[in-house]
All heavy atoms as TSV, in Angstrom:
chain	resi	resn	atom	element	x	y	z
A	1	MET	N	N	0.818	-1.200	-0.057
A	1	MET	CA	C	0.064	0.035	0.020
A	1	MET	C	C	0.908	1.266	-0.030
A	1	MET	O	O	1.894	1.288	0.656
A	1	MET	CB	C	-0.936	0.002	1.228
A	1	MET	CG	C	-1.831	1.224	1.320
A	1	MET	SD	S	-2.943	1.032	2.631
A	1	MET	CE	C	-4.279	0.221	1.828
A	2	SER	N	N	0.457	2.315	-0.619
A	2	SER	CA	C	1.260	3.510	-0.765
A	2	SER	C	C	1.225	4.241	0.482
A	2	SER	O	O	0.306	4.119	1.371
A	2	SER	CB	C	0.578	4.328	-1.870
A	2	SER	OG	O	1.293	5.611	-1.908
A	3	ALA	N	N	2.287	5.000	0.756
A	3	ALA	CA	C	2.364	5.759	2.015
A	3	ALA	C	C	1.393	6.884	2.133
A	3	ALA	O	O	1.127	7.427	3.130
A	3	ALA	CB	C	3.881	6.306	2.103
A	4	ILE	N	N	0.812	7.256	0.917
A	4	ILE	CA	C	-0.194	8.327	0.940
A	4	ILE	C	C	-1.426	7.869	1.588
A	4	ILE	O	O	-2.121	8.625	2.284
A	4	ILE	CB	C	-0.383	8.815	-0.493
A	4	ILE	CG1	C	0.939	9.431	-1.029
A	4	ILE	CG2	C	-1.492	9.854	-0.501
A	4	ILE	CD1	C	0.784	9.763	-2.469
A	5	PHE	N	N	-1.825	6.656	1.384
A	5	PHE	CA	C	-3.062	6.198	1.864
A	5	PHE	C	C	-2.990	5.482	3.237
A	5	PHE	O	O	-4.088	5.246	3.879
A	5	PHE	CB	C	-3.724	5.177	0.867
A	5	PHE	CG	C	-3.865	5.768	-0.500
A	5	PHE	CD1	C	-3.174	5.299	-1.524
A	5	PHE	CD2	C	-4.770	6.785	-0.666
A	5	PHE	CE1	C	-3.334	5.810	-2.842
A	5	PHE	CE2	C	-4.921	7.355	-1.841
A	5	PHE	CZ	C	-4.154	6.890	-2.974
A	6	ASN	N	N	-1.841	5.186	3.758
A	6	ASN	CA	C	-1.768	4.553	5.141
A	6	ASN	C	C	-1.133	5.632	5.985
A	6	ASN	O	O	0.039	6.081	5.753
A	6	ASN	CB	C	-0.848	3.354	4.972
A	6	ASN	CG	C	-0.826	2.513	6.229
A	6	ASN	OD1	O	-1.306	3.006	7.359
A	6	ASN	ND2	N	-0.157	1.397	6.222
A	7	PHE	N	N	-1.836	6.072	7.015
A	7	PHE	CA	C	-1.342	7.219	7.877
A	7	PHE	C	C	-0.025	6.831	8.605
A	7	PHE	O	O	0.884	7.719	8.711
A	7	PHE	CB	C	-2.433	7.528	8.895
A	7	PHE	CG	C	-2.140	8.694	9.749
A	7	PHE	CD1	C	-2.069	9.959	9.150
A	7	PHE	CD2	C	-1.824	8.632	10.995
A	7	PHE	CE1	C	-1.712	11.042	9.872
A	7	PHE	CE2	C	-1.538	9.698	11.811
A	7	PHE	CZ	C	-1.527	11.026	11.218
A	8	GLN	N	N	0.119	5.630	9.119
A	8	GLN	CA	C	1.329	5.228	9.829
A	8	GLN	C	C	2.531	5.207	8.802
A	8	GLN	O	O	3.592	5.768	9.155
A	8	GLN	CB	C	1.151	3.876	10.347
A	8	GLN	CG	C	2.383	3.429	11.261
A	8	GLN	CD	C	2.211	2.160	11.824
A	8	GLN	OE1	O	1.213	1.449	11.631
A	8	GLN	NE2	N	3.190	1.710	12.645
A	9	SER	N	N	2.283	4.832	7.605
A	9	SER	CA	C	3.376	4.810	6.591
A	9	SER	C	C	3.725	6.353	6.174
A	9	SER	O	O	4.918	6.665	5.962
A	9	SER	CB	C	3.057	4.101	5.381
A	9	SER	OG	O	2.871	2.714	5.728
A	10	LEU	N	N	2.764	7.144	6.145
A	10	LEU	CA	C	2.962	8.599	5.824
A	10	LEU	C	C	3.824	9.178	6.952
A	10	LEU	O	O	4.799	9.981	6.694
A	10	LEU	CB	C	1.657	9.295	5.619
A	10	LEU	CG	C	1.785	10.818	5.401
A	10	LEU	CD1	C	2.516	11.084	4.037
A	10	LEU	CD2	C	0.367	11.463	5.397
A	11	LEU	N	N	3.466	9.041	8.241
A	11	LEU	CA	C	4.290	9.551	9.322
A	11	LEU	C	C	5.685	9.031	9.395
A	11	LEU	O	O	6.565	9.768	9.645
A	11	LEU	CB	C	3.613	9.140	10.728
A	11	LEU	CG	C	2.416	9.958	11.035
A	11	LEU	CD1	C	1.758	9.433	12.353
A	11	LEU	CD2	C	2.610	11.485	11.171
A	12	LEU	N	N	5.862	7.745	8.996
A	12	LEU	CA	C	7.173	7.143	8.958
A	12	LEU	C	C	7.997	7.781	7.847
A	12	LEU	O	O	9.147	8.116	8.049
A	12	LEU	CB	C	7.057	5.617	8.653
A	12	LEU	CG	C	8.398	4.865	8.672
A	12	LEU	CD1	C	9.098	4.952	9.915
A	12	LEU	CD2	C	8.164	3.420	8.197
A	13	ALA	N	N	7.390	8.052	6.657
A	13	ALA	CA	C	8.146	8.657	5.566
A	13	ALA	C	C	8.568	10.098	5.986
A	13	ALA	O	O	9.626	10.528	5.607
A	13	ALA	CB	C	7.231	8.677	4.368
A	14	ILE	N	N	7.623	10.805	6.641
A	14	ILE	CA	C	8.038	12.145	7.067
A	14	ILE	C	C	9.079	12.248	8.060
A	14	ILE	O	O	9.942	12.985	8.059
A	14	ILE	CB	C	6.700	12.938	7.600
A	14	ILE	CG1	C	5.665	13.209	6.428
A	14	ILE	CG2	C	7.040	14.224	8.330
A	14	ILE	CD1	C	4.325	13.669	6.930
A	15	LEU	N	N	9.029	11.261	9.087
A	15	LEU	CA	C	10.077	11.250	10.086
A	15	LEU	C	C	11.428	10.838	9.429
A	15	LEU	O	O	12.490	11.394	9.821
A	15	LEU	CB	C	9.776	10.118	11.162
A	15	LEU	CG	C	8.803	10.636	12.240
A	15	LEU	CD1	C	8.408	9.386	13.085
A	15	LEU	CD2	C	9.370	11.645	13.088
A	16	LEU	N	N	11.442	9.927	8.486
A	16	LEU	CA	C	12.672	9.556	7.756
A	16	LEU	C	C	13.220	10.714	7.034
A	16	LEU	O	O	14.458	10.955	6.945
A	16	LEU	CB	C	12.416	8.289	6.928
A	16	LEU	CG	C	12.296	7.032	7.674
A	16	LEU	CD1	C	11.943	5.885	6.641
A	16	LEU	CD2	C	13.534	6.729	8.367
A	17	LEU	N	N	12.329	11.470	6.394
A	17	LEU	CA	C	12.721	12.696	5.581
A	17	LEU	C	C	13.401	13.759	6.619
A	17	LEU	O	O	14.485	14.185	6.256
A	17	LEU	CB	C	11.582	13.310	4.876
A	17	LEU	CG	C	11.878	14.571	4.052
A	17	LEU	CD1	C	12.577	14.296	2.862
A	17	LEU	CD2	C	10.671	15.384	3.799
A	18	ILE	N	N	12.786	13.990	7.690
A	18	ILE	CA	C	13.274	14.885	8.602
A	18	ILE	C	C	14.654	14.479	9.156
A	18	ILE	O	O	15.677	15.248	9.220
A	18	ILE	CB	C	12.298	15.176	9.781
A	18	ILE	CG1	C	11.159	15.919	9.274
A	18	ILE	CG2	C	12.984	15.888	10.941
A	18	ILE	CD1	C	9.994	16.051	10.280
A	19	CYS	N	N	14.807	13.204	9.614
A	19	CYS	CA	C	16.004	12.678	10.117
A	19	CYS	C	C	17.145	12.687	9.105
A	19	CYS	O	O	18.263	12.998	9.337
A	19	CYS	CB	C	15.856	11.316	10.681
A	19	CYS	SG	S	14.749	11.325	12.111
A	20	THR	N	N	16.869	12.349	7.849
A	20	THR	CA	C	17.850	12.255	6.771
A	20	THR	C	C	18.242	13.708	6.496
A	20	THR	O	O	19.490	13.926	6.296
A	20	THR	CB	C	17.277	11.630	5.579
A	20	THR	OG1	O	16.778	10.286	5.889
A	20	THR	CG2	C	18.281	11.532	4.418
A	21	CYS	N	N	17.404	14.616	6.375
A	21	CYS	CA	C	17.756	16.007	6.034
A	21	CYS	C	C	18.713	16.643	7.157
A	21	CYS	O	O	19.561	17.287	6.850
A	21	CYS	CB	C	16.552	16.856	5.788
A	21	CYS	SG	S	15.645	16.508	4.359
A	22	THR	N	N	18.335	16.263	8.355
A	22	THR	CA	C	19.100	16.757	9.502
A	22	THR	C	C	20.537	16.244	9.462
A	22	THR	O	O	21.529	16.937	9.691
A	22	THR	CB	C	18.383	16.477	10.823
A	22	THR	OG1	O	17.143	16.996	10.750
A	22	THR	CG2	C	19.174	17.127	11.977
A	23	TYR	N	N	20.649	15.005	9.159
A	23	TYR	CA	C	21.897	14.249	9.107
A	23	TYR	C	C	22.779	14.906	7.937
A	23	TYR	O	O	23.962	15.134	8.163
A	23	TYR	CB	C	21.781	12.769	8.939
A	23	TYR	CG	C	23.078	12.053	8.808
A	23	TYR	CD1	C	23.886	11.808	9.926
A	23	TYR	CD2	C	23.512	11.575	7.578
A	23	TYR	CE1	C	25.076	11.188	9.751
A	23	TYR	CE2	C	24.709	10.943	7.414
A	23	TYR	CZ	C	25.534	10.843	8.500
A	23	TYR	OH	O	26.737	10.133	8.361
A	24	VAL	N	N	22.180	15.033	6.713
A	24	VAL	CA	C	22.856	15.487	5.640
A	24	VAL	C	C	23.303	16.932	5.865
A	24	VAL	O	O	24.449	17.350	5.559
A	24	VAL	CB	C	22.014	15.433	4.341
A	24	VAL	CG1	C	22.649	16.214	3.272
A	24	VAL	CG2	C	21.763	13.997	3.968
A	25	ARG	N	N	22.497	17.772	6.579
A	25	ARG	CA	C	22.934	19.168	6.800
A	25	ARG	C	C	24.042	19.148	7.884
A	25	ARG	O	O	24.911	20.048	7.808
A	25	ARG	CB	C	21.770	20.016	7.362
A	25	ARG	CG	C	22.054	21.381	7.511
A	25	ARG	CD	C	20.953	22.320	7.762
A	25	ARG	NE	N	21.313	23.703	7.659
A	25	ARG	CZ	C	21.845	24.385	8.701
A	25	ARG	NH1	N	22.087	23.775	9.791
A	25	ARG	NH2	N	22.162	25.618	8.509
A	26	ALA	N	N	24.075	18.219	8.819
A	26	ALA	CA	C	25.160	18.176	9.770
A	26	ALA	C	C	26.484	17.804	9.109
A	26	ALA	O	O	27.557	18.258	9.449
A	26	ALA	CB	C	24.837	17.205	10.886
A	27	GLN	N	N	26.475	16.868	8.046
A	27	GLN	CA	C	27.618	16.460	7.378
A	27	GLN	C	C	28.065	17.441	6.284
A	27	GLN	O	O	29.226	17.673	6.115
A	27	GLN	CB	C	27.377	15.117	6.746
A	27	GLN	CG	C	27.076	14.022	7.727
A	27	GLN	CD	C	28.223	13.766	8.750
A	27	GLN	OE1	O	29.363	13.763	8.350
A	27	GLN	NE2	N	27.875	13.713	10.010
A	28	ALA	N	N	27.132	18.034	5.547
A	28	ALA	CA	C	27.468	18.904	4.430
A	28	ALA	C	C	26.505	20.047	4.395
A	28	ALA	O	O	25.505	20.032	3.743
A	28	ALA	CB	C	27.422	18.211	3.099
A	29	PRO	N	N	26.714	21.069	5.223
A	29	PRO	CA	C	25.676	22.236	5.408
A	29	PRO	C	C	25.416	22.900	4.092
A	29	PRO	O	O	24.282	23.388	3.806
A	29	PRO	CB	C	26.305	23.145	6.466
A	29	PRO	CG	C	27.378	22.364	7.092
A	29	PRO	CD	C	27.785	21.297	6.147
A	30	SER	N	N	26.424	23.092	3.253
A	30	SER	CA	C	26.233	23.886	2.032
A	30	SER	C	C	25.323	23.136	1.036
A	30	SER	O	O	24.624	23.825	0.214
A	30	SER	CB	C	27.582	24.088	1.323
A	30	SER	OG	O	28.173	22.859	0.969
A	31	LEU	N	N	25.256	21.862	1.136
A	31	LEU	CA	C	24.362	21.105	0.264
A	31	LEU	C	C	22.807	21.413	0.531
A	31	LEU	O	O	22.098	21.572	-0.428
A	31	LEU	CB	C	24.597	19.615	0.429
A	31	LEU	CG	C	23.920	18.643	-0.567
A	31	LEU	CD1	C	24.489	18.875	-1.929
A	31	LEU	CD2	C	24.116	17.215	-0.100
A	32	ILE	N	N	22.500	21.579	1.761
A	32	ILE	CA	C	21.127	21.817	2.058
A	32	ILE	C	C	20.855	23.353	2.026
A	32	ILE	O	O	19.765	23.787	1.640
A	32	ILE	CB	C	20.786	21.236	3.488
A	32	ILE	CG1	C	20.957	19.711	3.460
A	32	ILE	CG2	C	19.379	21.635	3.971
A	32	ILE	CD1	C	19.824	19.006	2.737
A	33	ASP	N	N	21.758	24.146	2.577
A	33	ASP	CA	C	21.557	25.549	2.701
A	33	ASP	C	C	21.403	26.371	1.426
A	33	ASP	O	O	20.846	27.424	1.453
A	33	ASP	CB	C	22.666	26.154	3.572
A	33	ASP	CG	C	22.508	25.828	5.052
A	33	ASP	OD1	O	21.473	25.380	5.417
A	33	ASP	OD2	O	23.598	26.016	5.763
A	34	ARG	N	N	21.887	25.901	0.305
A	34	ARG	CA	C	21.803	26.615	-0.882
A	34	ARG	C	C	20.452	26.516	-1.495
A	34	ARG	O	O	20.058	27.254	-2.483
A	34	ARG	CB	C	22.865	26.155	-1.881
A	34	ARG	CG	C	22.753	24.758	-2.351
A	34	ARG	CD	C	23.767	24.405	-3.347
A	34	ARG	NE	N	23.786	22.977	-3.525
A	34	ARG	CZ	C	24.818	22.232	-4.056
A	34	ARG	NH1	N	25.917	22.885	-4.241
A	34	ARG	NH2	N	24.707	20.994	-4.194
A	35	ASN	N	N	19.578	25.622	-1.073
A	35	ASN	CA	C	18.218	25.428	-1.578
A	35	ASN	C	C	17.246	25.801	-0.551
A	35	ASN	O	O	16.418	24.888	-0.090
A	35	ASN	CB	C	18.078	23.980	-2.077
A	35	ASN	CG	C	19.001	23.624	-3.159
A	35	ASN	OD1	O	19.210	24.373	-4.086
A	35	ASN	ND2	N	19.602	22.411	-3.040
A	36	LYS	N	N	17.070	27.103	-0.232
A	36	LYS	CA	C	16.110	27.476	0.770
A	36	LYS	C	C	14.738	27.769	0.276
A	36	LYS	O	O	13.744	27.805	0.992
A	36	LYS	CB	C	16.627	28.747	1.597
A	36	LYS	CG	C	17.817	28.439	2.428
A	36	LYS	CD	C	18.204	29.626	3.258
A	36	LYS	CE	C	19.431	29.267	4.129
A	36	LYS	NZ	N	19.860	30.397	4.856
A	37	THR	N	N	14.699	27.998	-0.998
A	37	THR	CA	C	13.386	28.246	-1.649
A	37	THR	C	C	13.155	27.269	-2.788
A	37	THR	O	O	14.033	26.598	-3.220
A	37	THR	CB	C	13.325	29.716	-2.289
A	37	THR	OG1	O	14.328	29.817	-3.178
A	37	THR	CG2	C	13.525	30.704	-1.172
A	38	GLY	N	N	11.854	27.274	-3.194
A	38	GLY	CA	C	11.479	26.293	-4.295
A	38	GLY	C	C	11.180	25.008	-3.786
A	38	GLY	O	O	11.085	24.673	-2.562
A	39	PRO	N	N	11.047	23.988	-4.629
A	39	PRO	CA	C	10.763	22.634	-4.276
A	39	PRO	C	C	11.779	21.965	-3.386
A	39	PRO	O	O	11.468	21.136	-2.490
A	39	PRO	CB	C	10.570	21.828	-5.565
A	39	PRO	CG	C	10.436	22.922	-6.675
A	39	PRO	CD	C	11.029	24.167	-6.151
A	40	LEU	N	N	13.005	22.297	-3.718
A	40	LEU	CA	C	14.144	21.766	-2.857
A	40	LEU	C	C	14.209	22.327	-1.492
A	40	LEU	O	O	14.970	21.901	-0.627
A	40	LEU	CB	C	15.457	21.823	-3.529
A	40	LEU	CG	C	15.521	20.987	-4.815
A	40	LEU	CD1	C	16.907	21.230	-5.584
A	40	LEU	CD2	C	15.363	19.468	-4.597
A	41	GLY	N	N	13.462	23.430	-1.243
A	41	GLY	CA	C	13.376	24.036	0.100
A	41	GLY	C	C	12.715	23.213	1.090
A	41	GLY	O	O	12.849	23.444	2.303
A	42	LEU	N	N	12.020	22.161	0.637
A	42	LEU	CA	C	11.396	21.151	1.558
A	42	LEU	C	C	12.525	20.482	2.423
A	42	LEU	O	O	12.250	20.240	3.525
A	42	LEU	CB	C	10.643	20.139	0.747
A	42	LEU	CG	C	9.886	19.086	1.517
A	42	LEU	CD1	C	8.781	19.621	2.331
A	42	LEU	CD2	C	9.308	18.019	0.602
A	43	PHE	N	N	13.639	20.141	1.772
A	43	PHE	CA	C	14.754	19.543	2.513
A	43	PHE	C	C	15.333	20.487	3.472
A	43	PHE	O	O	15.700	20.031	4.625
A	43	PHE	CB	C	15.794	18.994	1.542
A	43	PHE	CG	C	15.257	18.024	0.489
A	43	PHE	CD1	C	15.273	18.285	-0.862
A	43	PHE	CD2	C	14.681	16.837	0.888
A	43	PHE	CE1	C	14.728	17.398	-1.709
A	43	PHE	CE2	C	14.130	15.931	0.017
A	43	PHE	CZ	C	14.223	16.297	-1.350
A	44	TRP	N	N	15.457	21.735	3.174
A	44	TRP	CA	C	15.950	22.628	4.136
A	44	TRP	C	C	15.018	22.810	5.292
A	44	TRP	O	O	15.509	22.855	6.457
A	44	TRP	CB	C	16.145	24.090	3.464
A	44	TRP	CG	C	16.693	25.156	4.434
A	44	TRP	CD1	C	17.943	25.237	4.800
A	44	TRP	CD2	C	15.950	26.122	4.984
A	44	TRP	NE1	N	18.021	26.356	5.650
A	44	TRP	CE2	C	16.779	26.930	5.788
A	44	TRP	CE3	C	14.592	26.519	5.048
A	44	TRP	CZ2	C	16.400	27.968	6.503
A	44	TRP	CZ3	C	14.189	27.609	5.745
A	44	TRP	CH2	C	15.126	28.347	6.511
A	45	LYS	N	N	13.731	22.894	5.072
A	45	LYS	CA	C	12.812	22.964	6.161
A	45	LYS	C	C	12.737	21.724	6.967
A	45	LYS	O	O	12.582	21.803	8.198
A	45	LYS	CB	C	11.286	23.213	5.521
A	45	LYS	CG	C	11.178	24.542	4.950
A	45	LYS	CD	C	9.886	24.708	4.261
A	45	LYS	CE	C	9.822	26.061	3.499
A	45	LYS	NZ	N	8.617	26.277	2.761
A	46	GLY	N	N	12.911	20.567	6.365
A	46	GLY	CA	C	13.040	19.337	7.120
A	46	GLY	C	C	14.241	19.327	8.053
A	46	GLY	O	O	14.155	18.890	9.209
A	47	ALA	N	N	15.357	19.887	7.613
A	47	ALA	CA	C	16.588	19.948	8.395
A	47	ALA	C	C	16.370	20.941	9.599
A	47	ALA	O	O	16.814	20.617	10.724
A	47	ALA	CB	C	17.760	20.376	7.524
A	48	ARG	N	N	15.623	22.014	9.320
A	48	ARG	CA	C	15.421	23.002	10.353
A	48	ARG	C	C	14.467	22.349	11.446
A	48	ARG	O	O	14.675	22.570	12.679
A	48	ARG	CB	C	14.733	24.231	9.895
A	48	ARG	CG	C	15.684	25.047	9.024
A	48	ARG	CD	C	16.892	25.373	9.682
A	48	ARG	NE	N	16.750	26.754	10.211
A	48	ARG	CZ	C	17.699	27.390	10.858
A	48	ARG	NH1	N	18.794	26.766	11.180
A	48	ARG	NH2	N	17.501	28.586	11.298
A	49	ILE	N	N	13.457	21.734	11.054
A	49	ILE	CA	C	12.586	20.955	11.977
A	49	ILE	C	C	13.369	19.952	12.798
A	49	ILE	O	O	13.199	19.879	14.043
A	49	ILE	CB	C	11.390	20.288	11.259
A	49	ILE	CG1	C	10.479	21.327	10.641
A	49	ILE	CG2	C	10.695	19.332	12.155
A	49	ILE	CD1	C	9.469	20.722	9.736
A	50	GLY	N	N	14.196	19.237	12.124
A	50	GLY	CA	C	15.010	18.238	12.913
A	50	GLY	C	C	15.968	18.821	13.900
A	50	GLY	O	O	16.300	18.243	14.930
A	51	GLU	N	N	16.521	19.983	13.560
A	51	GLU	CA	C	17.511	20.698	14.396
A	51	GLU	C	C	16.782	21.274	15.627
A	51	GLU	O	O	17.197	21.147	16.766
A	51	GLU	CB	C	18.268	21.761	13.700
A	51	GLU	CG	C	19.294	21.156	12.684
A	51	GLU	CD	C	19.815	22.279	11.792
A	51	GLU	OE1	O	19.323	23.462	11.941
A	51	GLU	OE2	O	20.734	22.029	11.096
A	52	ARG	N	N	15.764	21.946	15.393
A	52	ARG	CA	C	15.040	22.754	16.449
A	52	ARG	C	C	14.165	21.817	17.340
A	52	ARG	O	O	14.025	22.133	18.495
A	52	ARG	CB	C	14.211	23.871	15.822
A	52	ARG	CG	C	15.118	24.806	15.164
A	52	ARG	CD	C	14.429	26.020	14.739
A	52	ARG	NE	N	15.320	26.958	14.064
A	52	ARG	CZ	C	15.073	28.192	13.910
A	52	ARG	NH1	N	13.851	28.632	14.274
A	52	ARG	NH2	N	15.899	28.988	13.321
A	53	LEU	N	N	13.659	20.856	16.783
A	53	LEU	CA	C	12.738	19.955	17.579
A	53	LEU	C	C	13.337	18.526	17.709
A	53	LEU	O	O	12.620	17.538	17.859
A	53	LEU	CB	C	11.374	19.802	16.860
A	53	LEU	CG	C	10.602	21.066	16.655
A	53	LEU	CD1	C	9.349	20.821	15.875
A	53	LEU	CD2	C	10.250	21.727	18.038
A	54	SER	N	N	14.685	18.420	17.895
A	54	SER	CA	C	15.253	17.154	17.874
A	54	SER	C	C	14.765	16.236	19.071
A	54	SER	O	O	14.723	15.085	18.780
A	54	SER	CB	C	16.870	17.279	17.928
A	54	SER	OG	O	17.237	17.953	18.988
A	55	PRO	N	N	14.579	16.773	20.243
A	55	PRO	CA	C	14.041	15.818	21.288
A	55	PRO	C	C	12.683	15.174	20.947
A	55	PRO	O	O	12.526	13.992	21.090
A	55	PRO	CB	C	13.934	16.657	22.511
A	55	PRO	CG	C	14.719	17.842	22.338
A	55	PRO	CD	C	14.810	18.073	20.870
A	56	TYR	N	N	11.861	16.027	20.301
A	56	TYR	CA	C	10.557	15.558	19.904
A	56	TYR	C	C	10.565	14.622	18.764
A	56	TYR	O	O	9.826	13.718	18.611
A	56	TYR	CB	C	9.593	16.755	19.653
A	56	TYR	CG	C	9.394	17.640	20.824
A	56	TYR	CD1	C	9.965	18.909	20.788
A	56	TYR	CD2	C	8.800	17.209	21.968
A	56	TYR	CE1	C	9.758	19.742	21.975
A	56	TYR	CE2	C	8.581	18.006	23.091
A	56	TYR	CZ	C	9.099	19.357	22.999
A	56	TYR	OH	O	9.012	20.174	24.086
A	57	VAL	N	N	11.481	14.919	17.799
A	57	VAL	CA	C	11.587	14.032	16.659
A	57	VAL	C	C	12.241	12.692	17.064
A	57	VAL	O	O	11.729	11.656	16.587
A	57	VAL	CB	C	12.507	14.735	15.565
A	57	VAL	CG1	C	12.867	13.784	14.358
A	57	VAL	CG2	C	11.820	15.952	15.032
A	58	SER	N	N	13.177	12.760	17.938
A	58	SER	CA	C	13.752	11.392	18.391
A	58	SER	C	C	12.694	10.604	19.242
A	58	SER	O	O	12.618	9.424	19.078
A	58	SER	CB	C	15.013	11.637	19.206
A	58	SER	OG	O	14.658	12.416	20.373
A	59	LEU	N	N	11.967	11.335	19.952
A	59	LEU	CA	C	10.865	10.605	20.690
A	59	LEU	C	C	9.890	10.019	19.759
A	59	LEU	O	O	9.388	8.943	19.922
A	59	LEU	CB	C	10.180	11.561	21.775
A	59	LEU	CG	C	9.074	11.006	22.601
A	59	LEU	CD1	C	9.684	9.868	23.557
A	59	LEU	CD2	C	8.434	11.999	23.411
A	60	ALA	N	N	9.517	10.772	18.716
A	60	ALA	CA	C	8.581	10.278	17.689
A	60	ALA	C	C	9.161	9.064	16.962
A	60	ALA	O	O	8.456	8.071	16.697
A	60	ALA	CB	C	8.186	11.307	16.764
A	61	CYS	N	N	10.428	9.060	16.692
A	61	CYS	CA	C	11.052	7.926	16.040
A	61	CYS	C	C	11.053	6.728	16.943
A	61	CYS	O	O	10.820	5.576	16.471
A	61	CYS	CB	C	12.485	8.277	15.688
A	61	CYS	SG	S	12.716	9.405	14.285
A	62	ILE	N	N	11.328	6.847	18.218
A	62	ILE	CA	C	11.243	5.774	19.158
A	62	ILE	C	C	9.873	5.165	19.263
A	62	ILE	O	O	9.611	3.984	19.157
A	62	ILE	CB	C	11.712	6.232	20.508
A	62	ILE	CG1	C	13.271	6.493	20.455
A	62	ILE	CG2	C	11.458	5.093	21.618
A	62	ILE	CD1	C	13.774	7.170	21.700
A	63	ILE	N	N	8.841	6.073	19.375
A	63	ILE	CA	C	7.442	5.620	19.417
A	63	ILE	C	C	7.043	4.840	18.100
A	63	ILE	O	O	6.389	3.812	18.190
A	63	ILE	CB	C	6.470	6.747	19.710
A	63	ILE	CG1	C	6.759	7.296	21.177
A	63	ILE	CG2	C	5.082	6.426	19.522
A	63	ILE	CD1	C	6.086	8.593	21.529
A	64	MET	N	N	7.499	5.451	17.045
A	64	MET	CA	C	7.162	4.744	15.729
A	64	MET	C	C	7.785	3.398	15.620
A	64	MET	O	O	7.154	2.475	15.088
A	64	MET	CB	C	7.611	5.708	14.549
A	64	MET	CG	C	7.206	5.148	13.206
A	64	MET	SD	S	5.466	4.980	12.913
A	64	MET	CE	C	5.019	6.725	12.796
A	65	GLY	N	N	9.019	3.321	16.070
A	65	GLY	CA	C	9.768	2.033	16.032
A	65	GLY	C	C	9.024	1.035	16.887
A	65	GLY	O	O	8.893	-0.158	16.502
A	66	ILE	N	N	8.630	1.377	18.071
A	66	ILE	CA	C	7.876	0.485	18.999
A	66	ILE	C	C	6.595	0.082	18.383
A	66	ILE	O	O	6.224	-1.111	18.431
A	66	ILE	CB	C	7.758	1.124	20.375
A	66	ILE	CG1	C	9.091	1.199	21.068
A	66	ILE	CG2	C	6.751	0.241	21.252
A	66	ILE	CD1	C	9.083	2.036	22.344
A	67	SER	N	N	5.859	0.983	17.783
A	67	SER	CA	C	4.552	0.626	17.176
A	67	SER	C	C	4.697	-0.287	16.005
A	67	SER	O	O	3.898	-1.173	15.778
A	67	SER	CB	C	3.829	1.954	16.839
A	67	SER	OG	O	4.273	2.464	15.612
A	68	ILE	N	N	5.823	-0.135	15.237
A	68	ILE	CA	C	5.972	-1.018	14.111
A	68	ILE	C	C	6.382	-2.481	14.585
A	68	ILE	O	O	5.933	-3.433	14.059
A	68	ILE	CB	C	7.076	-0.462	13.171
A	68	ILE	CG1	C	6.536	0.802	12.406
A	68	ILE	CG2	C	7.544	-1.519	12.211
A	68	ILE	CD1	C	7.514	1.497	11.638
A	69	LEU	N	N	7.264	-2.469	15.631
A	69	LEU	CA	C	7.595	-3.744	16.148
A	69	LEU	C	C	6.459	-4.531	16.768
A	69	LEU	O	O	6.466	-5.787	16.783
A	69	LEU	CB	C	8.751	-3.602	17.158
A	69	LEU	CG	C	10.075	-3.238	16.604
A	69	LEU	CD1	C	11.116	-3.030	17.696
A	69	LEU	CD2	C	10.625	-4.347	15.646
A	70	THR	N	N	5.505	-3.853	17.433
A	70	THR	CA	C	4.401	-4.484	18.099
A	70	THR	C	C	3.235	-4.835	17.167
A	70	THR	O	O	2.383	-5.609	17.529
A	70	THR	CB	C	3.932	-3.596	19.248
A	70	THR	OG1	O	3.494	-2.327	18.756
A	70	THR	CG2	C	5.004	-3.457	20.339
A	71	SER	N	N	3.245	-4.229	15.979
A	71	SER	CA	C	2.091	-4.472	15.097
A	71	SER	C	C	2.387	-5.563	14.149
A	71	SER	O	O	3.482	-6.113	14.040
A	71	SER	CB	C	1.685	-3.279	14.323
A	71	SER	OG	O	2.728	-2.785	13.420
């Protein structure tokens, strides 16, 4: 089933996008920072969310992992 139609899969895809963007920005900041506007600005916004809300994002990843393991 597509991630668009399954809410849990959609949340998982969003969490993975945020975590990946944050990691890439930590390793190569110029790669993410040069695309602040336009369609690629989504990756910059994901990195900002991951940096500023990192405790909440990590808690959401833990909860998502537990829910996937128990289902």
